[in-house]
N, C-alpha and C positions, 0 to 999 in steps of 0.2 A: 503493499500499499504508500503511494506516495503521498507528502501533506505538506501541504503549502503553509508557512506559517506567515500571517503580515505582519510589519510593524512601522507604524510610523514615531517611532522613538519616542512613543509613551510609556509610562512603568507601567499603563493596561496593557500592552501590547505583551511586554516583559511577563507579567499574571496570565497572560491568555496563554503561552508557549508552557510557563508550566504548568497549566491545567489541562493541555495535552495530554501531560506528561503523569500528570494523574490518575489517568482512566485507560490510558492508550495502551497495547501492547507491545510493548519494544520489536519483540519478534515475530509482529505481523506489520510494523512499520518498517520499511524498504528503504524510505529515502525522507527525510524532511528538510523542504527546500524554503529559506527564508528570503521574505521577501520586501526590500522595501522601497518604497515609488518618492522620485521627487518631478515636482513639477517645474519648467523649462520654464513658466511664465510666473510664478509665484513672487506678490509682494514681499515674503518673508521665509527665512531660511528653513532648512530641515528643520521641524522642534525637535532635537535630538531631548531629551529629560534622562535620556540612561548614563552618557558620561558627562563628565565636566571638562575634558582634557580640552585646552584651548589650544592652537598654535600660537606663537610667537607673537603675530599679530593681534591673540586674540577674534580671528575670522577664519572660523573654516569653512569651505566651499561648501552647497551642499550635496555634494556627493563625500565627501566627504564624512558632514554629521552622518547622512545614508550607512557608510559603511562602519561609523564608529558603532552604532544604532544593534547592524547585523551583528557584529562582533562581539557587544553583551549575550544578544537573543541565541548566537551560536553557544556563546559558551553555556548556557541551561542546558543545552541537549549534551554537553562532553560526558563521555564515557557512557551516556543511555545506553547506545547501541545503532542507531540507526544510521546511514551516511548522511554528514548536512552540506549544505548546497546553501551560498550565497547570493544572492542576485539584488542589485540597483536597476531599475528599470526605471524611463524617464516617462510623463505624461498624467495621464487624469490617474488617481490610485483608485478606482474602482475599478477604471476600465483597464487597465494594467495589470491586475492581480485579476483578473477574469481572464485576460487575455493569455497570463504564465498560465492558469490553469487550465486552459483548453491546451495549449501548446505543450503544457507536461503532462499531460493526462492525469492532473493530479484525482486522487479519489477523494479529497478533505481538504477543505479550506479554513483557517484558524484564524480568527480576528479578532482585536479588541469592538468593545462599544464602547462609545465616551470618552473614546482618548484623548489627548491636550495634544497632542500633535495636528499631522493634517486636518484630520478630523473637524477638530473646532477651529484652525487658524487659518488654512488654508480654503476649505471646500463648506460651500452650505448644501446643508442635508449629511445626511448618514451616507458615508462611507459604506459602513460594516450591511446596511438595510439595501445600498445599491450590490455590492457583492451578493447578498441572498439570493436577491431575484435576477441576477444575469448568471450566477456563477453554472458549470456544465456538471457538478456535483454539490455531495451535501458540504455545507457551512455551518460550522458550530464557531456562535456569536460567543464571547465571553463576557461578560458582564463585570464592570467594578464591585469588590468586595466591599457592602453596606459594610460603615461603620460600626453600624449596631448590629448584634443578630437581633431574630425576632423573640428567643428567651431574654435579652437583656432590656428589649425594651418592656415587655411585660413586667418583668421586673422593675423593672422604674417606674411601670404604671400602678404598679398594685402597693408599691414600697413604703 
């Protein structure tokens, strides 16, 4: 099974990669392809919040930021088992992730919902929702973990 894990440089996309590992059997996953998409017409750089390393000028290129985010997500899979491939694509994030899923004949796409990367800074609308509607395979949309669990909310309400 080939899985695409999309990252927009957000902590949520890193959590989505970890969520995949929590339920997927590494013996059945043959390859994890981590995809980051940079937009050539973006008004702001690739919104990488996974690394804080900056070049001497303090300003990395969109592609360098995307590569740094890919490296952080790839590290999550280190020692897990399947082959890990990293790809930076250029264009509309949703469209490029769907194209990658088609071209690579992916069996699953993993994407975060509510990231602070491209989905909030560059795009209007939900990248995850667009991928869900257009992908040629199942899509796992990983939602951010709530700050309080339902049990804690109940305990606080009865408290």
